[in-house]
N, C-alpha and C positions, 0 to 999 in steps of 0.2 A: 222306184227310188224317189220320185218326186212326192209320192204320198207319204213316205217316211219323213221327208224333210218338212212337209206341211204339218204333220202330227207333232213333230219335235218343236216347230216354231209355235204352234198353238199351245203346247205345253209350257213353253217358256213365257208366252204372253199371259197365260192364266196364272202362272206362278208370280209374275211381276204384278199383275192386278191384285192378287191376294196380298202380296207384301204391301202394296200401296193402301189397300183397304185396312190392313192391320195397323199401319202407321197412322192413318186417319183416325181410327178408333182410339189408339193410344193418346194422340194429341187431344181428342175430344174428352177423354177421361181426365187428362191433366187439367184441362180448362174447367171442367165441371168441379174438380176437386178444389181448384183455386177459387172458384166462385163460391163454393160452399164455405170455405174458410173465411172469405171476405164477408159473407153474410153473417157468420157466427161472430166475427169481430164487431160488426156494426150492431148486432143485437146486444152484445156485451156492453158496448158504449151506451146504448139507449137505456139498458137496464140500470146502469150505474148513475143515471141522471136523477135529480131530485124529483120525486113523483108529484110534489105540490107546485113545481115550477110552472107558471103560466096559468094557474087556476084562477087567479084574481087579476082584475084589471081595474086600475084606478083611473077613472075618466073625469075626475073633478079638476077644474082649472082655476 
């Protein structure tokens, strides 16, 4: 009977570990998606800037 309890406990532990791993992967995917959208927004801002801005520097005083 003790062996059956041990197998059941191990099964529950493995199931909980899998659920925690799945949750971690889901959170990581959400973070990666948020990061990707942030980078895309930053690139859109950079692309909208004047391409000639900063090309010339007037150093006469």
